[in-house]
C-alpha positions as CSV (number, residue, x, y, z in Angstrom):
1,M,-26.3,-7.7,8.9
2,N,-28.8,-10.5,8.9
3,M,-27.2,-13.6,7.5
4,Q,-30.6,-15.1,6.7
5,Q,-30.3,-13.1,3.5
6,N,-27.4,-15.3,2.5
7,G,-29.7,-18.3,2.5
8,Q,-32.1,-17.2,-0.2
9,T,-32.8,-19.7,-2.9
10,K,-34.3,-18.8,-6.1
11,G,-37.2,-21.2,-5.5
12,S,-40.6,-20.7,-7.2
13,G,-43.4,-19.2,-5.1
14,G,-44.8,-22.8,-4.7
15,G,-45.1,-24.6,-1.5
16,K,-42.1,-27.0,-2.2
17,G,-39.8,-24.1,-2.9
18,R,-40.9,-22.5,0.4
19,D,-40.3,-25.6,2.4
20,K,-36.8,-25.9,1.0
21,K,-36.2,-22.2,1.8
22,Q,-37.3,-22.7,5.4
23,N,-34.8,-25.6,5.8
24,R,-32.0,-23.6,4.1
25,K,-32.7,-20.7,6.4
26,K,-32.5,-22.9,9.5
27,Q,-29.2,-24.3,8.3
28,V,-27.8,-20.9,7.6
29,I,-28.7,-19.6,11.0
30,D,-27.2,-22.8,12.5
31,L,-23.9,-22.2,10.7
32,R,-23.6,-18.8,12.3
33,T,-24.6,-20.0,15.7
34,L,-22.3,-23.1,15.4
35,L,-19.4,-20.8,14.5
36,I,-19.9,-18.5,17.5
37,S,-20.5,-21.5,19.8
38,C,-17.3,-23.1,18.5
39,A,-15.3,-19.9,19.1
40,Q,-16.7,-19.7,22.7
41,A,-15.7,-23.4,23.3
42,I,-12.2,-22.7,22.1
43,A,-11.9,-19.6,24.3
44,A,-13.0,-21.7,27.3
45,D,-10.5,-24.4,26.3
46,D,-13.4,-26.9,26.0
47,R,-11.6,-29.0,23.3
48,R,-14.1,-31.8,23.1
49,N,-17.1,-29.6,22.4
50,A,-15.0,-27.4,20.0
51,N,-14.0,-30.5,18.0
52,E,-17.6,-31.7,17.9
53,L,-18.9,-28.3,16.6
54,L,-16.1,-28.1,14.0
55,K,-17.2,-31.5,12.7
56,Q,-20.7,-30.2,12.2
57,I,-19.6,-26.9,10.6
58,K,-17.4,-28.8,8.1
59,L,-20.3,-31.0,7.2
60,H,-22.4,-28.1,6.2
61,S,-19.8,-25.8,4.7
62,S,-17.9,-25.8,1.4
63,P,-15.7,-23.4,-0.6
64,F,-18.1,-24.0,-3.6
65,G,-21.5,-23.6,-1.8
66,D,-23.5,-20.4,-1.3
67,G,-22.1,-17.3,0.4
68,S,-22.6,-18.5,4.0
69,Q,-21.3,-22.0,3.4
70,R,-18.1,-20.5,1.9
71,L,-17.7,-18.1,4.8
72,A,-18.2,-21.0,7.2
73,H,-15.6,-23.1,5.3
74,Y,-12.8,-20.4,5.8
75,F,-13.8,-19.6,9.3
76,A,-13.7,-23.3,10.3
77,H,-10.1,-23.4,8.9
78,G,-9.3,-20.5,11.2
79,L,-10.9,-22.0,14.2
80,E,-9.2,-25.3,13.6
81,A,-5.8,-23.7,13.3
82,R,-6.5,-21.8,16.6
83,L,-7.5,-24.9,18.3
84,A,-4.4,-26.7,17.2
85,G,-2.1,-23.7,17.9
86,T,-0.9,-23.7,14.3
87,G,-2.3,-20.3,13.4
88,S,0.9,-18.5,12.6
89,Q,2.3,-21.5,10.6
90,M,-0.9,-21.7,8.6
91,H,-0.9,-17.9,8.0
92,K,2.7,-18.0,6.9
93,A,2.0,-20.9,4.5
94,L,-0.9,-18.9,3.0
95,L,1.3,-15.8,2.6
96,S,4.0,-17.8,0.8
97,Q,1.6,-19.2,-1.8
98,R,2.3,-16.6,-4.4
99,T,-0.7,-15.7,-6.5
100,T,0.5,-14.8,-9.9
101,M,0.1,-11.2,-11.0
102,T,-2.2,-12.3,-13.9
103,D,-4.5,-14.2,-11.6
104,Y,-4.5,-11.4,-9.1
105,L,-5.4,-8.9,-11.9
106,K,-8.3,-11.1,-13.1
107,A,-9.6,-11.3,-9.6
108,Y,-9.1,-7.5,-9.2
109,Y,-11.1,-6.7,-12.3
110,T,-13.9,-9.1,-11.3
111,Y,-14.0,-7.3,-7.9
112,L,-14.0,-3.9,-9.7
113,A,-16.9,-4.9,-11.9
114,S,-19.0,-6.3,-9.1
115,A,-18.3,-3.9,-6.2
116,P,-17.9,-0.1,-6.5
117,F,-15.5,0.3,-3.5
118,R,-12.2,0.4,-5.3
119,K,-13.4,2.3,-8.2
120,I,-15.1,5.0,-6.1
121,S,-12.1,5.4,-3.8
122,N,-9.7,5.6,-6.7
123,F,-12.0,8.1,-8.4
124,A,-12.4,10.3,-5.2
125,S,-8.6,10.2,-4.4
126,N,-7.4,10.7,-7.9
127,K,-9.9,13.5,-8.7
128,T,-8.9,15.3,-5.4
129,I,-5.2,15.1,-6.2
130,M,-5.8,16.4,-9.7
131,M,-7.9,19.3,-8.5
132,K,-5.6,20.3,-5.7
133,S,-2.4,20.0,-7.7
134,Q,-3.5,21.5,-11.0
135,K,-1.2,24.5,-10.7
136,S,2.0,22.5,-9.9
137,M,4.5,21.3,-12.4
138,R,6.1,18.8,-10.0
139,L,3.9,16.2,-8.2
140,H,5.2,13.8,-5.6
141,I,2.9,11.0,-4.5
142,I,4.0,9.0,-1.4
143,D,1.9,5.8,-1.5
144,F,1.9,3.8,1.8
145,G,0.8,0.3,0.8
146,I,1.3,0.6,-3.0
147,L,1.2,-3.2,-3.6
148,Y,0.6,-3.6,-7.3
149,G,0.0,0.1,-7.9
150,F,-3.4,-0.5,-9.5
151,Q,-4.6,3.0,-8.5
152,W,-2.1,4.9,-10.7
153,P,-2.4,3.9,-14.4
154,T,-5.7,5.8,-15.0
155,F,-4.3,8.7,-13.0
156,I,-1.2,8.8,-15.3
157,Q,-3.5,8.8,-18.3
158,R,-5.5,11.7,-16.9
159,L,-2.3,13.7,-16.1
160,A,-1.2,13.3,-19.7
161,E,-4.4,15.1,-20.8
162,R,-3.9,18.0,-18.4
163,E,-4.1,21.5,-19.9
164,G,-0.7,22.9,-20.4
165,G,0.9,19.4,-20.4
166,P,1.6,16.9,-17.6
167,P,3.7,17.7,-14.5
168,K,6.8,15.8,-13.6
169,L,5.4,12.9,-11.6
170,R,7.4,11.2,-8.8
171,I,5.9,8.2,-7.0
172,T,7.5,6.8,-3.8
173,G,6.0,3.3,-3.4
174,I,6.1,2.0,0.2
175,D,5.1,-1.4,1.4
176,F,6.0,-4.0,4.0
177,P,8.9,-6.2,3.0
178,Q,8.0,-9.5,1.5
179,P,9.3,-12.7,3.2
180,G,12.4,-14.2,1.5
181,F,15.6,-12.9,-0.1
182,R,14.0,-10.1,-2.2
183,P,11.9,-8.0,0.2
184,A,11.3,-5.3,-2.4
185,E,10.8,-7.4,-5.4
186,R,7.0,-6.8,-5.8
187,I,7.1,-3.0,-5.4
188,E,10.1,-2.7,-7.7
189,E,8.1,-4.6,-10.3
190,T,5.2,-2.2,-9.7
191,G,7.6,0.7,-10.4
192,R,8.7,-0.8,-13.7
193,R,5.1,-1.3,-14.8
194,L,4.2,2.3,-13.9
195,A,7.3,3.7,-15.6
196,H,6.3,1.8,-18.8
197,Y,2.8,3.2,-18.5
198,A,4.2,6.8,-18.0
199,R,6.4,6.4,-21.1
200,T,3.3,5.3,-23.2
201,F,1.6,8.5,-22.2
202,N,4.6,10.8,-22.3
203,V,4.4,11.7,-18.6
204,P,7.9,12.5,-17.1
205,F,8.2,9.9,-14.3
206,E,10.5,8.9,-11.5
207,Y,9.9,6.0,-9.0
208,N,11.4,5.1,-5.7
209,A,10.7,1.8,-3.9
210,I,10.9,1.5,-0.1
211,A,10.2,-2.0,1.4
212,Q,10.6,-1.8,5.2
213,K,8.5,-1.5,8.3
214,W,6.7,1.8,8.0
215,E,7.5,3.1,11.4
216,T,11.2,2.8,10.7
217,I,11.1,5.1,7.7
218,R,12.5,8.6,8.2
219,A,11.3,11.7,6.4
220,E,14.8,12.1,4.8
221,D,14.3,8.7,3.1
222,L,11.6,10.2,1.0
223,K,13.9,12.8,-0.7
224,I,11.2,15.5,-0.8
225,E,12.2,18.4,-3.1
226,K,11.4,22.0,-2.7
227,D,8.7,23.0,-5.2
228,E,6.9,19.7,-5.2
229,F,3.2,19.3,-4.5
230,V,3.3,16.5,-2.0
231,V,0.5,13.9,-1.6
232,V,0.5,11.2,1.0
233,N,-1.8,8.4,-0.1
234,C,-2.7,5.5,2.2
235,L,-5.6,3.4,1.2
236,Y,-6.9,0.5,3.3
237,R,-3.6,-0.7,4.7
238,S,-3.2,1.2,8.0
239,K,-5.1,-1.7,9.5
240,N,-1.8,-3.7,9.2
241,L,0.0,-1.3,11.6
242,L,0.4,-2.4,15.2
243,D,-1.7,-0.7,17.8
244,E,-1.4,0.2,21.5
245,T,-2.2,-3.3,22.7
246,M,1.3,-4.3,21.3
247,L,3.5,-1.2,21.8
248,A,3.3,1.8,24.2
249,E,3.9,4.1,21.3
250,S,1.9,2.3,18.6
251,S,3.1,2.0,15.0
252,R,0.0,3.9,14.0
253,T,1.0,6.9,16.0
254,M,4.6,6.7,14.7
255,V,3.5,6.6,11.1
256,L,1.0,9.5,11.5
257,N,3.8,11.5,13.1
258,L,6.0,10.6,10.1
259,I,3.3,11.8,7.7
260,R,3.0,15.0,9.8
261,K,6.7,15.5,9.5
262,I,6.6,15.0,5.7
263,N,4.2,18.0,5.8
264,P,2.2,17.0,2.7
265,D,-0.2,19.3,0.9
266,I,-2.8,16.7,1.3
267,F,-3.0,13.3,3.0
268,I,-5.7,10.9,1.6
269,H,-6.6,8.2,4.1
270,G,-8.8,5.2,3.3
271,I,-9.6,2.7,6.1
272,V,-11.3,-0.7,6.4
273,N,-14.1,0.1,8.8
274,G,-14.0,-2.9,11.2
275,A,-14.0,-3.4,14.9
276,Y,-12.3,-6.8,14.9
277,G,-9.0,-5.5,16.2
278,A,-10.2,-6.2,19.8
279,P,-7.8,-8.2,22.0
280,F,-10.5,-10.3,23.5
281,F,-11.1,-13.3,21.2
282,V,-14.8,-13.9,21.4
283,T,-15.7,-10.2,20.9
284,R,-13.2,-10.1,18.0
285,F,-14.7,-13.3,16.5
286,R,-18.2,-12.0,16.5
287,E,-17.1,-8.7,14.8
288,V,-15.0,-10.5,12.1
289,L,-18.0,-12.8,11.5
290,F,-20.4,-9.9,10.9
291,H,-17.8,-8.0,8.7
292,F,-17.1,-11.0,6.5
293,S,-20.7,-12.1,6.3
294,A,-21.4,-8.8,4.5
295,L,-18.5,-9.3,2.1
296,F,-19.4,-13.0,1.3
297,D,-23.1,-12.0,0.9
298,M,-22.0,-9.2,-1.5
299,L,-20.0,-11.7,-3.6
300,E,-22.8,-14.2,-3.5
301,T,-25.3,-11.6,-4.8
302,N,-23.0,-10.1,-7.5
303,I,-20.6,-12.8,-8.8
304,P,-21.6,-16.3,-10.1
305,R,-20.6,-19.2,-7.8
306,D,-18.5,-21.0,-10.4
307,K,-16.4,-18.1,-11.4
308,P,-12.7,-18.9,-10.6
309,E,-11.9,-15.3,-9.8
310,R,-14.5,-15.3,-7.0
311,L,-12.9,-18.3,-5.5
312,L,-9.5,-16.5,-5.6
313,I,-10.9,-13.4,-3.9
314,E,-12.5,-15.6,-1.2
315,R,-9.6,-17.8,-0.6
316,D,-6.5,-15.6,-1.1
317,I,-7.8,-12.3,0.1
318,F,-10.8,-12.7,2.5
319,G,-9.9,-16.2,3.7
320,R,-6.3,-15.3,4.5
321,E,-7.4,-12.2,6.4
322,A,-10.0,-14.1,8.4
323,M,-7.4,-16.8,9.2
324,N,-5.1,-14.1,10.6
325,V,-7.8,-12.5,12.8
326,I,-9.1,-15.8,14.1
327,A,-6.0,-18.0,14.5
328,C,-3.1,-15.5,15.3
329,E,-2.3,-13.5,18.4
330,G,0.4,-10.9,19.4
331,W,2.8,-9.8,16.7
332,E,1.5,-12.4,14.3
333,R,-1.9,-10.8,14.1
334,V,-1.5,-8.2,11.4
335,E,-5.2,-7.6,10.6
336,R,-6.3,-5.0,13.1
337,P,-8.8,-2.6,11.6
338,E,-10.5,0.2,13.6
339,T,-13.7,2.2,12.8
340,Y,-13.5,5.5,10.9
341,K,-14.5,7.2,14.1
342,Q,-11.5,5.8,15.9
343,W,-9.2,6.9,13.0
344,Q,-10.8,10.3,13.1
345,V,-9.7,10.7,16.7
346,R,-6.2,9.4,15.9
347,N,-5.7,11.8,12.9
348,L,-6.9,14.8,14.8
349,R,-4.7,13.9,17.8
350,A,-1.7,13.6,15.5
351,G,-2.1,17.2,14.3
352,F,-4.2,16.9,11.1
353,I,-7.3,18.9,10.1
354,Q,-9.8,17.4,7.8
355,I,-10.5,18.7,4.3
356,P,-14.0,17.9,2.9
357,F,-14.1,16.3,-0.5
358,D,-15.4,18.5,-3.2
359,R,-19.2,18.4,-3.4
360,W,-19.2,17.3,-7.0
361,I,-17.0,14.3,-6.2
362,M,-19.5,13.2,-3.5
363,D,-22.5,13.6,-5.8
364,T,-20.8,11.9,-8.7
365,A,-19.8,8.9,-6.5
366,R,-23.4,8.5,-5.5
367,K,-24.7,8.7,-9.0
368,K,-22.2,6.2,-10.4
369,V,-23.0,3.6,-7.8
370,K,-26.8,4.1,-8.3
371,A,-26.5,3.8,-12.1
372,F,-24.1,0.9,-12.4
373,Y,-24.2,-1.3,-9.3
374,H,-26.6,-3.4,-7.2
375,K,-29.1,-1.4,-5.2
376,D,-27.8,-2.7,-1.8
377,Y,-24.5,-0.9,-2.1
378,I,-24.4,2.2,0.1
379,I,-22.5,5.5,-0.5
380,D,-23.0,7.9,2.3
381,E,-21.1,10.6,4.3
382,D,-20.5,11.3,7.9
383,S,-18.2,13.9,9.4
384,Q,-16.6,14.6,6.0
385,W,-15.8,10.9,5.5
386,L,-17.0,9.2,2.3
387,L,-18.6,5.9,3.5
388,M,-19.0,2.8,1.4
389,G,-20.9,-0.4,2.3
390,W,-23.3,-3.2,1.7
391,K,-26.8,-3.6,3.2
392,G,-26.5,-1.2,6.0
393,R,-22.9,-2.2,7.0
394,I,-20.1,0.4,6.4
395,I,-17.1,-1.5,5.0
396,Y,-14.7,1.2,3.8
397,A,-14.3,4.9,4.6
398,L,-12.3,7.6,2.9
399,S,-11.1,11.0,4.1
400,C,-8.8,13.8,3.2
401,W,-6.5,15.7,5.6
402,K,-3.7,18.2,5.9
403,P,-1.3,19.0,8.7
404,V,-2.4,21.8,11.0
């Protein structure tokens, strides 16, 4: 991903505009180089040089500037925290700032309107669940990483319209415990909202909240009943599970084994396609820089700079993740994505076989993105994964599996 693209100004074709453009481009390239040099200085424990570089980066970056200046602003924060050794405190402080549900929703809808990723993955997962479970009168969805449950309201609505009436729907909402006295507060609140939604559409509904480390959950905790069509859904959150660099038997393997034990009819797995889980800091920093350059460039192209929701997405979602990758190590580093090819190997090794998405789903996804979104969004497929990205960089990948 060439970050020069971030530096485009909408100057006229005249000479002056072009001069400005040249200067801006130089500055943008400098920001990226400065960031990498600063990371290298920190890795080599060259504090004087690192501080000098940080000063320069801060001078040219701002949370209100263009895409690359905003990216540099958040990355500088991460580098500074790493240099000071305060990464985990900073990350904890960011986590404890509670974004209100209303603000989060506004940001979510802004993101939905400007980027197709969530919409397309919800469309492909929900459609697949509907198609595969249409003969069942009892449907149990086990959602790993349910968070606010944004995926399910439209699904409940579609179920209500099902020929022959809706099935009985059970959702088990699983998430990591929140810090503080009420670890399950958020996902219980999600359950109440979904129950209200199901009542509105007359869909028989039951909800079960589980807030604990995923690898400590047992199949019995999920209270699976006989004639249920069981779906395991895990979208974009398996990156938060610890890998082999931390535990001989990684949390990833343990959770995949648990899913295998659940023996679902289908397992829908969406992953953040990133290679910035590497233990070596400089390698990881380069990868995370390329990954987030694509995301910040995408927001710069599709959302006005002064929109408060864009600021919230950049600060509370992307900025927080970048801080964790850059400034935290060991158990504290919870952002550890892998590529879809790595997950492909993991899932096969854990005893799953892949089920291709319906051809119609793939074609419709392509058409939707072509019709309603910016031309630089990519929808592609490889080894039965539905790939989604921006300007040549794959950012998310979605797949469907069942136990062998």
